C-alpha positions as YAML, in Angstrom:
chain: A
units: angstrom
residues:
- id: 1
  name: MET
  ca: [59.04, 172.57, -87.30]
- id: 2
  name: LEU
  ca: [55.26, 172.49, -87.00]
- id: 3
  name: PRO
  ca: [54.55, 172.07, -83.27]
- id: 4
  name: ARG
  ca: [52.10, 169.43, -82.13]
- id: 5
  name: GLN
  ca: [48.98, 170.69, -80.38]
- id: 6
  name: ASP
  ca: [46.92, 167.55, -79.81]
- id: 7
  name: ILE
  ca: [47.73, 165.41, -76.76]
- id: 8
  name: THR
  ca: [47.43, 162.17, -78.73]
- id: 9
  name: GLU
  ca: [49.86, 163.44, -81.36]
- id: 10
  name: MET
  ca: [52.37, 164.58, -78.73]
- id: 11
  name: PHE
  ca: [52.72, 161.05, -77.39]
- id: 12
  name: SER
  ca: [52.44, 159.01, -80.59]
- id: 13
  name: THR
  ca: [54.35, 160.77, -83.38]
- id: 14
  name: PHE
  ca: [58.02, 160.98, -84.33]
- id: 15
  name: VAL
  ca: [60.18, 163.38, -86.31]
- id: 16
  name: GLU
  ca: [61.12, 162.45, -89.85]
- id: 17
  name: LEU
  ca: [64.19, 164.26, -91.18]
- id: 18
  name: GLU
  ca: [64.96, 164.91, -94.81]
- id: 19
  name: ASN
  ca: [68.12, 166.62, -96.04]
- id: 20
  name: ASP
  ca: [69.08, 167.28, -92.42]
- id: 21
  name: ARG
  ca: [65.85, 169.20, -91.75]
- id: 22
  name: PHE
  ca: [62.47, 168.47, -90.22]
- id: 23
  name: ASN
  ca: [60.17, 167.01, -92.85]
- id: 24
  name: ARG
  ca: [56.99, 165.77, -91.12]
- id: 25
  name: TRP
  ca: [55.50, 163.99, -88.14]
- id: 26
  name: LEU
  ca: [55.16, 160.21, -88.50]
- id: 27
  name: VAL
  ca: [52.35, 158.49, -86.60]
- id: 28
  name: ASP
  ca: [52.96, 155.26, -84.70]
- id: 29
  name: MET
  ca: [49.57, 153.54, -84.68]
- id: 30
  name: LYS
  ca: [50.35, 151.37, -81.66]
- id: 31
  name: LEU
  ca: [51.12, 154.44, -79.59]
- id: 32
  name: ARG
  ca: [48.13, 156.28, -80.98]
- id: 33
  name: ARG
  ca: [45.73, 153.48, -80.01]
- id: 34
  name: SER
  ca: [47.39, 153.23, -76.60]
- id: 35
  name: MET
  ca: [46.99, 156.96, -76.03]
- id: 36
  name: LEU
  ca: [43.35, 157.05, -77.16]
- id: 37
  name: ARG
  ca: [42.56, 154.12, -74.89]
- id: 38
  name: SER
  ca: [44.17, 155.85, -71.91]
- id: 39
  name: LEU
  ca: [42.32, 159.10, -72.59]
- id: 40
  name: GLU
  ca: [38.86, 157.53, -72.67]
- id: 41
  name: ASP
  ca: [37.90, 157.84, -69.00]
- id: 42
  name: SER
  ca: [40.33, 160.54, -67.91]
- id: 43
  name: PRO
  ca: [39.09, 163.73, -66.23]
- id: 44
  name: GLU
  ca: [39.49, 167.13, -67.86]
- id: 45
  name: VAL
  ca: [42.68, 167.95, -65.96]
- id: 46
  name: SER
  ca: [44.47, 165.05, -67.61]
- id: 47
  name: LYS
  ca: [44.15, 166.70, -71.04]
- id: 48
  name: GLU
  ca: [47.30, 168.68, -70.14]
- id: 49
  name: GLU
  ca: [50.56, 167.48, -71.65]
- id: 50
  name: HIS
  ca: [52.51, 167.80, -68.38]
- id: 51
  name: PHE
  ca: [50.07, 165.44, -66.71]
- id: 52
  name: TRP
  ca: [50.61, 162.75, -69.33]
- id: 53
  name: ALA
  ca: [54.38, 163.26, -69.27]
- id: 54
  name: LEU
  ca: [54.32, 162.49, -65.54]
- id: 55
  name: TYR
  ca: [51.89, 159.63, -66.02]
- id: 56
  name: TRP
  ca: [53.96, 157.84, -68.66]
- id: 57
  name: HIS
  ca: [57.13, 158.57, -66.69]
- id: 58
  name: GLN
  ca: [55.63, 156.82, -63.68]
- id: 59
  name: GLN
  ca: [54.52, 153.92, -65.90]
- id: 60
  name: TRP
  ca: [58.06, 153.69, -67.28]
- id: 61
  name: ARG
  ca: [59.59, 153.69, -63.80]
- id: 62
  name: SER
  ca: [57.23, 151.02, -62.51]
- id: 63
  name: GLN
  ca: [57.57, 149.02, -65.75]
- id: 64
  name: THR
  ca: [53.84, 148.40, -65.78]
- id: 65
  name: ASN
  ca: [53.43, 149.49, -69.40]
- id: 66
  name: GLN
  ca: [55.85, 148.37, -72.09]
- id: 67
  name: LEU
  ca: [54.89, 151.26, -74.37]
- id: 68
  name: ALA
  ca: [55.65, 153.97, -71.78]
- id: 69
  name: ARG
  ca: [59.21, 154.54, -73.00]
- id: 70
  name: MET
  ca: [58.04, 155.00, -76.57]
- id: 71
  name: HIS
  ca: [55.32, 157.42, -75.49]
- id: 72
  name: LEU
  ca: [57.97, 159.49, -73.70]
- id: 73
  name: LEU
  ca: [60.42, 159.29, -76.60]
- id: 74
  name: ALA
  ca: [57.67, 160.59, -78.88]
- id: 75
  name: TYR
  ca: [56.86, 163.39, -76.45]
- id: 76
  name: LEU
  ca: [60.49, 164.56, -76.29]
- id: 77
  name: GLN
  ca: [61.00, 164.71, -80.06]
- id: 78
  name: GLU
  ca: [60.52, 168.48, -80.25]
- id: 79
  name: ALA
  ca: [62.90, 169.12, -77.37]
- id: 80
  name: PHE
  ca: [65.57, 166.85, -78.87]
- id: 81
  name: TYR
  ca: [65.22, 168.41, -82.32]
- id: 82
  name: GLN
  ca: [65.42, 171.98, -81.01]
- id: 83
  name: VAL
  ca: [68.57, 171.24, -79.03]
- id: 84
  name: SER
  ca: [70.10, 169.40, -82.01]
- id: 85
  name: ARG
  ca: [69.37, 172.28, -84.37]
- id: 86
  name: LYS
  ca: [70.95, 174.81, -82.01]
- id: 87
  name: LYS
  ca: [73.98, 172.58, -81.52]
- id: 88
  name: ALA
  ca: [74.48, 172.22, -85.28]
- id: 89
  name: VAL
  ca: [74.26, 175.99, -85.79]
- id: 90
  name: ARG
  ca: [76.64, 176.71, -82.94]
- id: 91
  name: LEU
  ca: [79.18, 174.11, -84.09]
- id: 92
  name: ALA
  ca: [78.89, 174.79, -87.79]
- id: 93
  name: ASN
  ca: [82.40, 173.50, -88.49]
- id: 94
  name: SER
  ca: [81.81, 170.19, -86.73]
- id: 95
  name: GLN
  ca: [81.73, 166.88, -88.57]
- id: 96
  name: TYR
  ca: [78.22, 166.30, -87.19]
- id: 97
  name: ASP
  ca: [74.95, 167.65, -88.56]
- id: 98
  name: ILE
  ca: [71.43, 167.99, -87.11]
- id: 99
  name: ALA
  ca: [70.58, 164.36, -87.82]
- id: 100
  name: ASP
  ca: [73.69, 163.19, -85.95]
- id: 101
  name: TYR
  ca: [72.92, 165.29, -82.88]
- id: 102
  name: PHE
  ca: [69.25, 164.29, -83.01]
- id: 103
  name: GLN
  ca: [70.10, 160.60, -83.04]
- id: 104
  name: MET
  ca: [72.59, 161.09, -80.19]
- id: 105
  name: ALA
  ca: [69.82, 162.79, -78.20]
- id: 106
  name: ASN
  ca: [67.36, 159.99, -78.86]
- id: 107
  name: ALA
  ca: [69.93, 157.46, -77.69]
- id: 108
  name: GLU
  ca: [70.18, 159.28, -74.34]
- id: 109
  name: VAL
  ca: [66.48, 159.03, -73.51]
- id: 110
  name: GLU
  ca: [66.96, 156.26, -70.93]
- id: 111
  name: THR
  ca: [69.54, 158.30, -69.02]
- id: 112
  name: ILE
  ca: [67.35, 161.40, -69.09]
- id: 113
  name: LEU
  ca: [64.25, 159.53, -67.89]
- id: 114
  name: LYS
  ca: [66.25, 157.84, -65.14]
- id: 115
  name: ASP
  ca: [67.63, 161.13, -63.80]
- id: 116
  name: PHE
  ca: [64.37, 163.10, -64.01]
- id: 117
  name: ASN
  ca: [62.69, 163.68, -60.65]
- id: 118
  name: PRO
  ca: [59.17, 165.18, -61.01]
- id: 119
  name: LEU
  ca: [59.34, 166.56, -57.48]
- id: 120
  name: LYS
  ca: [62.45, 168.61, -58.23]
- id: 121
  name: SER
  ca: [61.93, 169.80, -61.80]
- id: 122
  name: CYS
  ca: [59.40, 172.08, -63.46]
- id: 123
  name: ASN
  ca: [58.43, 169.61, -66.17]
- id: 124
  name: LEU
  ca: [59.93, 166.77, -68.15]
- id: 125
  name: LYS
  ca: [60.34, 168.68, -71.41]
- id: 126
  name: ALA
  ca: [62.17, 171.60, -69.78]
- id: 127
  name: TYR
  ca: [64.40, 169.22, -67.83]
- id: 128
  name: SER
  ca: [65.13, 167.15, -70.95]
- id: 129
  name: MET
  ca: [66.23, 170.17, -72.96]
- id: 130
  name: MET
  ca: [68.72, 171.08, -70.25]
- id: 131
  name: ALA
  ca: [69.86, 167.49, -69.72]
- id: 132
  name: VAL
  ca: [70.35, 166.63, -73.39]
- id: 133
  name: LYS
  ca: [72.44, 169.80, -73.93]
- id: 134
  name: ASN
  ca: [74.75, 168.61, -71.17]
- id: 135
  name: ARG
  ca: [74.83, 165.05, -72.49]
- id: 136
  name: LEU
  ca: [75.69, 166.16, -76.03]
- id: 137
  name: ARG
  ca: [78.46, 168.37, -74.65]
- id: 138
  name: ASP
  ca: [79.90, 165.45, -72.66]
- id: 139
  name: ILE
  ca: [79.62, 163.05, -75.61]
- id: 140
  name: LEU
  ca: [81.43, 165.44, -77.93]
- id: 141
  name: ARG
  ca: [84.17, 166.05, -75.37]
- id: 142
  name: GLN
  ca: [84.64, 162.33, -74.81]
- id: 143
  name: ARG
  ca: [84.81, 161.67, -78.54]
- id: 144
  name: LYS
  ca: [87.33, 164.43, -79.06]
- id: 145
  name: GLU
  ca: [89.52, 162.99, -76.32]
- id: 146
  name: ALA
  ca: [89.18, 159.30, -77.11]
- id: 147
  name: ASP
  ca: [88.64, 159.06, -80.87]
- id: 148
  name: PRO
  ca: [92.33, 159.43, -81.82]
- id: 149
  name: CYS
  ca: [93.54, 157.15, -79.03]
- id: 150
  name: SER
  ca: [95.01, 153.74, -79.59]
- id: 151
  name: ASN
  ca: [93.53, 150.97, -77.44]
- id: 152
  name: TRP
  ca: [96.37, 151.21, -74.95]
- id: 153
  name: ALA
  ca: [96.28, 155.00, -74.77]
- id: 154
  name: LEU
  ca: [92.53, 154.82, -74.10]
- id: 155
  name: LEU
  ca: [93.07, 152.33, -71.27]
- id: 156
  name: ARG
  ca: [95.64, 154.65, -69.70]
- id: 157
  name: LYS
  ca: [93.42, 157.70, -70.11]
- id: 158
  name: VAL
  ca: [90.11, 156.48, -68.63]
- id: 159
  name: SER
  ca: [89.24, 156.57, -64.94]
- id: 160
  name: LYS
  ca: [88.29, 153.55, -62.87]
- id: 161
  name: LYS
  ca: [84.75, 154.90, -62.52]
- id: 162
  name: LEU
  ca: [84.32, 155.18, -66.30]
- id: 163
  name: LEU
  ca: [85.77, 151.72, -66.84]
- id: 164
  name: VAL
  ca: [83.38, 150.13, -64.33]
- id: 165
  name: GLU
  ca: [80.42, 151.94, -65.91]
- id: 166
  name: ALA
  ca: [81.45, 150.71, -69.36]
- id: 167
  name: LEU
  ca: [81.87, 147.13, -68.16]
- id: 168
  name: GLY
  ca: [78.49, 147.28, -66.46]
- id: 169
  name: SER
  ca: [76.83, 148.56, -69.63]
- id: 170
  name: GLY
  ca: [78.42, 145.61, -71.44]
- id: 171
  name: GLY
  ca: [76.51, 143.20, -69.23]
- id: 172
  name: LEU
  ca: [79.42, 141.76, -67.25]
- id: 173
  name: SER
  ca: [78.71, 140.17, -63.90]
- id: 174
  name: ALA
  ca: [80.11, 141.57, -60.67]
- id: 175
  name: THR
  ca: [82.81, 138.88, -60.65]
- id: 176
  name: GLN
  ca: [83.86, 139.56, -64.24]
- id: 177
  name: THR
  ca: [83.89, 143.31, -63.64]
- id: 178
  name: SER
  ca: [86.19, 142.85, -60.66]
- id: 179
  name: GLN
  ca: [88.57, 140.69, -62.70]
- id: 180
  name: TYR
  ca: [88.66, 143.09, -65.63]
- id: 181
  name: ARG
  ca: [89.17, 146.03, -63.30]
- id: 182
  name: LEU
  ca: [92.09, 144.34, -61.53]
- id: 183
  name: ALA
  ca: [93.66, 143.45, -64.89]
- id: 184
  name: TRP
  ca: [93.31, 147.12, -65.93]
- id: 185
  name: THR
  ca: [94.86, 148.28, -62.64]
- id: 186
  name: CYS
  ca: [97.87, 146.02, -63.19]
- id: 187
  name: PHE
  ca: [98.15, 147.24, -66.78]
- id: 188
  name: LYS
  ca: [98.19, 150.89, -65.70]
- id: 189
  name: GLN
  ca: [100.76, 150.17, -63.03]
- id: 190
  name: LEU
  ca: [103.22, 148.47, -65.38]
- id: 191
  name: TYR
  ca: [102.56, 150.10, -68.76]
- id: 192
  name: ILE
  ca: [104.69, 153.21, -68.45]
- id: 193
  name: GLN
  ca: [104.70, 155.78, -71.22]
- id: 194
  name: THR
  ca: [108.16, 156.00, -72.73]
- id: 195
  name: ARG
  ca: [107.29, 157.60, -76.06]
- id: 196
  name: PRO
  ca: [107.91, 161.37, -76.09]
- id: 197
  name: GLY
  ca: [105.11, 163.71, -77.07]
- id: 198
  name: GLY
  ca: [101.42, 162.83, -77.10]
- id: 199
  name: THR
  ca: [99.87, 159.66, -75.80]
- id: 200
  name: ALA
  ca: [97.29, 159.12, -78.55]
- id: 201
  name: SER
  ca: [99.20, 156.35, -80.35]
- id: 202
  name: LEU
  ca: [100.82, 154.38, -77.56]
- id: 203
  name: PRO
  ca: [101.99, 150.99, -78.91]
- id: 204
  name: GLN
  ca: [100.78, 147.53, -77.93]
- id: 205
  name: PRO
  ca: [102.55, 145.99, -74.92]
- id: 206
  name: THR
  ca: [105.33, 143.52, -75.66]
- id: 207
  name: PRO
  ca: [104.93, 139.80, -74.81]
- id: 208
  name: GLU
  ca: [107.26, 140.33, -71.86]
- id: 209
  name: LEU
  ca: [105.07, 143.13, -70.54]
- id: 210
  name: TRP
  ca: [101.90, 141.03, -70.93]
- id: 211
  name: GLN
  ca: [103.55, 138.31, -68.86]
- id: 212
  name: ALA
  ca: [104.56, 140.83, -66.20]
- id: 213
  name: ILE
  ca: [100.99, 142.14, -66.04]
- id: 214
  name: ALA
  ca: [99.69, 138.58, -65.70]
- id: 215
  name: ASN
  ca: [102.16, 137.87, -62.89]
- id: 216
  name: LEU
  ca: [101.11, 141.02, -61.03]
- id: 217
  name: TYR
  ca: [97.44, 140.11, -61.49]
- id: 218
  name: ASN
  ca: [97.99, 136.61, -60.09]
- id: 219
  name: ASP
  ca: [99.88, 138.02, -57.10]
- id: 220
  name: SER
  ca: [97.05, 140.51, -56.47]
- id: 221
  name: ARG
  ca: [94.11, 138.12, -56.78]
- id: 222
  name: HIS
  ca: [93.64, 138.15, -53.01]
- id: 223
  name: GLN
  ca: [92.17, 141.66, -53.39]
- id: 224
  name: LEU
  ca: [89.13, 140.15, -55.08]
- id: 225
  name: LYS
  ca: [86.24, 139.08, -52.88]
- id: 226
  name: MET
  ca: [86.00, 135.69, -54.52]
- id: 227
  name: GLU
  ca: [88.27, 132.78, -55.37]
- id: 228
  name: THR
  ca: [89.48, 133.05, -58.96]
- id: 229
  name: PRO
  ca: [91.97, 130.97, -60.91]
- id: 230
  name: GLU
  ca: [95.31, 132.24, -62.13]
- id: 231
  name: CYS
  ca: [95.32, 133.93, -65.52]
- id: 232
  name: THR
  ca: [97.72, 133.64, -68.42]
- id: 233
  name: ALA
  ca: [99.17, 136.57, -70.29]
- id: 234
  name: LYS
  ca: [96.90, 135.72, -73.22]
- id: 235
  name: GLN
  ca: [93.80, 135.87, -70.99]
- id: 236
  name: ILE
  ca: [94.82, 139.25, -69.59]
- id: 237
  name: GLU
  ca: [95.35, 140.60, -73.11]
- id: 238
  name: GLU
  ca: [91.90, 139.33, -74.17]
- id: 239
  name: TRP
  ca: [90.26, 140.95, -71.14]
- id: 240
  name: LEU
  ca: [91.86, 144.31, -71.81]
- id: 241
  name: ASN
  ca: [91.03, 144.18, -75.51]
- id: 242
  name: GLN
  ca: [87.44, 143.41, -74.58]
- id: 243
  name: SER
  ca: [87.50, 146.28, -72.08]
- id: 244
  name: VAL
  ca: [88.41, 148.60, -74.95]
- id: 245
  name: VAL
  ca: [85.42, 147.32, -76.91]
- id: 246
  name: TYR
  ca: [83.11, 148.05, -73.98]
- id: 247
  name: LEU
  ca: [84.69, 151.46, -73.45]
- id: 248
  name: ARG
  ca: [84.29, 152.58, -77.05]
- id: 249
  name: ALA
  ca: [80.72, 151.26, -77.15]
- id: 250
  name: TYR
  ca: [79.95, 153.14, -73.93]
- id: 251
  name: LEU
  ca: [81.59, 156.39, -75.03]
- id: 252
  name: PHE
  ca: [80.19, 156.24, -78.56]
- id: 253
  name: PRO
  ca: [76.96, 154.21, -78.47]
- id: 254
  name: ARG
  ca: [75.77, 152.96, -81.82]
- id: 255
  name: ILE
  ca: [72.84, 155.05, -82.97]
- id: 256
  name: ARG
  ca: [69.98, 153.10, -84.41]
- id: 257
  name: SER
  ca: [68.24, 154.39, -87.48]
- id: 258
  name: LEU
  ca: [65.40, 156.71, -86.63]
- id: 259
  name: ASP
  ca: [63.13, 154.24, -88.42]
- id: 260
  name: THR
  ca: [63.58, 151.83, -85.50]
- id: 261
  name: PHE
  ca: [61.81, 154.29, -83.23]
- id: 262
  name: ARG
  ca: [58.63, 153.54, -85.12]
- id: 263
  name: THR
  ca: [56.75, 150.26, -84.87]
- id: 264
  name: ASN
  ca: [54.84, 148.61, -87.69]
- id: 265
  name: SER
  ca: [52.24, 151.33, -87.99]
- id: 266
  name: ASP
  ca: [50.58, 149.93, -91.11]
- id: 267
  name: THR
  ca: [50.20, 146.32, -90.03]
- id: 268
  name: ASN
  ca: [47.14, 144.62, -88.59]
- id: 269
  name: GLN
  ca: [49.03, 142.83, -85.85]
- id: 270
  name: SER
  ca: [47.43, 142.60, -82.45]
- id: 271
  name: VAL
  ca: [48.59, 145.25, -80.01]
- id: 272
  name: ASP
  ca: [49.20, 144.91, -76.28]
- id: 273
  name: LEU
  ca: [47.38, 147.93, -74.95]
- id: 274
  name: PRO
  ca: [47.35, 149.02, -71.32]
- id: 275
  name: VAL
  ca: [44.26, 147.78, -69.57]
- id: 276
  name: PRO
  ca: [42.79, 150.56, -67.45]
- id: 277
  name: ASP
  ca: [41.81, 149.64, -63.94]
- id: 278
  name: SER
  ca: [38.70, 150.80, -62.15]
- id: 279
  name: ASN
  ca: [40.40, 154.07, -61.30]
- id: 280
  name: SER
  ca: [41.31, 156.85, -63.68]
- id: 281
  name: PRO
  ca: [45.05, 157.16, -64.56]
- id: 282
  name: ILE
  ca: [45.09, 160.32, -62.52]
- id: 283
  name: THR
  ca: [44.95, 158.30, -59.31]
- id: 284
  name: ASP
  ca: [48.27, 156.72, -60.24]
- id: 285
  name: ILE
  ca: [50.04, 160.06, -60.01]
- id: 286
  name: ILE
  ca: [48.30, 162.72, -57.99]
- id: 287
  name: ALA
  ca: [44.81, 163.85, -57.01]
- id: 288
  name: ALA
  ca: [43.26, 166.40, -59.36]
- id: 289
  name: GLU
  ca: [43.27, 169.11, -56.70]
- id: 290
  name: GLU
  ca: [46.95, 168.50, -55.96]
- id: 291
  name: TRP
  ca: [47.75, 168.55, -59.66]
- id: 292
  name: LYS
  ca: [46.10, 171.93, -60.10]
- id: 293
  name: GLU
  ca: [47.85, 173.23, -57.01]
- id: 294
  name: ARG
  ca: [51.22, 172.13, -58.37]
- id: 295
  name: GLN
  ca: [50.58, 173.88, -61.70]
- id: 296
  name: THR
  ca: [49.56, 177.03, -59.82]
- id: 297
  name: GLN
  ca: [52.76, 176.92, -57.78]
- id: 298
  name: ILE
  ca: [54.86, 176.54, -60.91]
- id: 299
  name: SER
  ca: [53.13, 179.54, -62.49]
- id: 300
  name: GLN
  ca: [53.73, 181.56, -59.32]
- id: 301
  name: MET
  ca: [57.38, 180.52, -59.28]
- id: 302
  name: PHE
  ca: [57.83, 181.65, -62.88]
- id: 303
  name: GLY
  ca: [56.22, 184.97, -61.97]
- id: 304
  name: VAL
  ca: [58.61, 185.45, -59.04]
- id: 305
  name: LEU
  ca: [61.62, 184.67, -61.23]
- id: 306
  name: LEU
  ca: [60.45, 187.00, -63.99]
- id: 307
  name: SER
  ca: [59.93, 189.87, -61.52]
- id: 308
  name: ALA
  ca: [63.34, 189.25, -59.97]
- id: 309
  name: PHE
  ca: [64.94, 189.15, -63.41]
- id: 310
  name: GLN
  ca: [63.33, 192.44, -64.42]
- id: 311
  name: ALA
  ca: [64.67, 194.01, -61.21]
- id: 312
  name: LEU
  ca: [68.25, 193.33, -62.29]
- id: 313
  name: ASP
  ca: [70.22, 196.05, -64.04]
- id: 314
  name: ILE
  ca: [69.94, 196.05, -67.83]
- id: 315
  name: ARG
  ca: [73.53, 194.94, -68.39]
- id: 316
  name: THR
  ca: [73.10, 191.91, -66.11]
- id: 317
  name: GLN
  ca: [69.87, 190.98, -67.91]
- id: 318
  name: GLU
  ca: [71.68, 191.19, -71.23]
- id: 319
  name: ILE
  ca: [74.56, 189.02, -70.04]
- id: 320
  name: ILE
  ca: [72.23, 186.38, -68.60]
- id: 321
  name: GLN
  ca: [70.24, 186.29, -71.84]
- id: 322
  name: LEU
  ca: [73.33, 185.88, -73.97]
- id: 323
  name: TYR
  ca: [74.70, 183.16, -71.70]
- id: 324
  name: TYR
  ca: [71.55, 181.07, -71.17]
- id: 325
  name: GLN
  ca: [69.36, 181.84, -74.17]
- id: 326
  name: ASN
  ca: [71.95, 182.43, -76.90]
- id: 327
  name: GLU
  ca: [74.36, 179.91, -75.32]
- id: 328
  name: LEU
  ca: [77.37, 182.19, -75.75]
- id: 329
  name: THR
  ca: [80.49, 181.50, -73.73]
- id: 330
  name: GLN
  ca: [81.75, 184.12, -71.31]
- id: 331
  name: GLN
  ca: [84.58, 184.93, -73.72]
- id: 332
  name: GLN
  ca: [82.11, 185.48, -76.56]
- id: 333
  name: ILE
  ca: [80.06, 187.78, -74.32]
- id: 334
  name: VAL
  ca: [83.21, 189.72, -73.46]
- id: 335
  name: GLN
  ca: [83.90, 190.28, -77.16]
- id: 336
  name: GLN
  ca: [80.31, 191.17, -78.03]
- id: 337
  name: LEU
  ca: [79.70, 193.60, -75.17]
- id: 338
  name: GLN
  ca: [83.26, 194.90, -74.90]
- id: 339
  name: LEU
  ca: [83.45, 194.11, -71.20]
- id: 340
  name: SER
  ca: [86.18, 192.56, -69.09]
- id: 341
  name: GLN
  ca: [86.10, 188.85, -68.24]
- id: 342
  name: PRO
  ca: [85.80, 189.53, -64.46]
- id: 343
  name: THR
  ca: [82.83, 191.86, -65.05]
- id: 344
  name: VAL
  ca: [80.93, 189.29, -67.12]
- id: 345
  name: SER
  ca: [81.67, 186.51, -64.64]
- id: 346
  name: ARG
  ca: [80.71, 188.65, -61.64]
- id: 347
  name: LYS
  ca: [77.42, 189.79, -63.17]
- id: 348
  name: LEU
  ca: [76.49, 186.23, -64.10]
- id: 349
  name: VAL
  ca: [77.16, 184.98, -60.58]
- id: 350
  name: LYS
  ca: [75.50, 187.92, -58.81]
- id: 351
  name: GLY
  ca: [72.51, 187.86, -61.13]
- id: 352
  name: ARG
  ca: [71.93, 184.17, -60.58]
- id: 353
  name: GLU
  ca: [72.35, 184.60, -56.82]
- id: 354
  name: SER
  ca: [69.69, 187.34, -56.84]
- id: 355
  name: LEU
  ca: [67.25, 185.10, -58.69]
- id: 356
  name: LEU
  ca: [67.91, 182.18, -56.35]
- id: 357
  name: LYS
  ca: [67.48, 184.47, -53.34]
- id: 358
  name: ALA
  ca: [64.08, 185.58, -54.68]
- id: 359
  name: LEU
  ca: [63.08, 181.93, -55.11]
- id: 360
  name: VAL
  ca: [64.13, 181.09, -51.55]
- id: 361
  name: GLY
  ca: [62.20, 184.07, -50.20]
- id: 362
  name: TRP
  ca: [59.07, 183.03, -52.08]
- id: 363
  name: SER
  ca: [59.36, 179.49, -50.71]
- id: 364
  name: GLN
  ca: [59.64, 180.79, -47.16]
- id: 365
  name: GLU
  ca: [56.47, 182.81, -47.66]
- id: 366
  name: LEU
  ca: [54.72, 179.54, -48.53]
- id: 367
  name: ASN
  ca: [56.11, 177.98, -45.35]
- id: 368
  name: ILE
  ca: [58.28, 175.62, -47.39]
- id: 369
  name: SER
  ca: [61.30, 174.55, -45.36]
- id: 370
  name: VAL
  ca: [64.58, 175.77, -46.80]
- id: 371
  name: ASN
  ca: [67.55, 173.47, -46.27]
- id: 372
  name: PRO
  ca: [70.58, 172.63, -48.41]
- id: 373
  name: ASN
  ca: [68.65, 169.98, -50.34]
- id: 374
  name: GLN
  ca: [65.76, 172.36, -50.98]
- id: 375
  name: ILE
  ca: [68.15, 175.05, -52.19]
- id: 376
  name: LYS
  ca: [69.78, 172.53, -54.53]
- id: 377
  name: ASP
  ca: [66.35, 171.65, -55.96]
- id: 378
  name: MET
  ca: [65.54, 175.35, -56.39]
- id: 379
  name: SER
  ca: [68.85, 175.81, -58.16]
- id: 380
  name: ILE
  ca: [67.89, 173.07, -60.63]
- id: 381
  name: ALA
  ca: [64.50, 174.71, -61.21]
- id: 382
  name: LEU
  ca: [66.21, 178.08, -61.74]
- id: 383
  name: GLU
  ca: [68.62, 176.56, -64.26]
- id: 384
  name: GLU
  ca: [65.71, 175.08, -66.21]
- id: 385
  name: TRP
  ca: [63.86, 178.41, -66.18]
- id: 386
  name: LEU
  ca: [66.87, 180.36, -67.40]
- id: 387
  name: LYS
  ca: [67.59, 177.95, -70.23]
- id: 388
  name: ASN
  ca: [64.11, 177.01, -71.36]
- id: 389
  name: GLN
  ca: [61.50, 179.43, -70.01]
- id: 390
  name: LEU
  ca: [63.07, 182.89, -69.89]
- id: 391
  name: GLY
  ca: [62.82, 183.31, -73.65]
- id: 392
  name: ASN
  ca: [59.06, 182.76, -73.52]
- id: 393
  name: PHE
  ca: [58.46, 186.01, -71.61]
- id: 394
  name: ASP
  ca: [58.59, 189.66, -72.50]
- id: 395
  name: ILE
  ca: [61.40, 190.66, -70.16]
- id: 396
  name: ASN
  ca: [61.30, 194.39, -70.70]
- id: 397
  name: PRO
  ca: [60.40, 196.01, -67.38]
...
């Protein structure tokens, strides 16, 4: 993949795949014009990519610019492709290829942007690489567990939390969600597994069982916070069938063609561009001096972590590299290094604790208060550094 160097390109171009490999960068002219317009009166500091990642993230959160999401999706293309390529190599025997993983990653952009906190993470790209790895892992696990399930086995398998999330993503109102959830609770209470062996192909409830579920639902309606009419067995069956539809859509979201990520770049349609106010975009995020100070602190933090890493014994460094950079499991590390499982686990834990301790000590030197929340934030920053930054440095002491 040819990396993008120009700020405008970073926030206005998308990956085109051919034969499951990167082919070229495609320019979205709407995003390009939007980016050029925003750059016109910006100070020199705002030529940095991290600045614009934070700027468009703030615009996306405040919903003041309808193109902000697309700017961010364009920016994260390299991160999503790199993670997808590594996942395809690591799971070579999987039914999915790079294009599949890449499209899954693109579909998760809303979740990643929602969870990103610029005050707790090094930068959006580093956070996204870590977050999308975790999301792909969860998606694959969910698919492996739920793909072979019949509708009724899936309803028995899922948790209440997952069901409510799926119903919410389907656009149901609070009242409808409560009704569907109660119907599901009654179903789980009365639908008892009687088939020996696995639960993947549990059969459809009998008419008598549907009626029993409906009776239990009607007797339990007082649990709802609103007055609702009695339901028939047919209505309960329809609700649960619809719940399965929402669950499968939530677990396995339909992936749009990558072409839909691009707008009509060759048309002469009018474009709604952001109208800059009297202030530079930089005033919407942070003063220039504060921005430079933040970048300096991040550089210092990376230096502290690198020094602490180099102070670890060589074996611990090797194990951490294999685990975070090569993404090997502990068992794979055991086989490669001919060590015991407890030794690998202990060195991973102790090594990470040493790095976190160095980060806490550095923070205290800067008179930054250290409390449980601060330590949690530092732990997130450390995780990002280990996964996405460590490989950028020469680690030999």
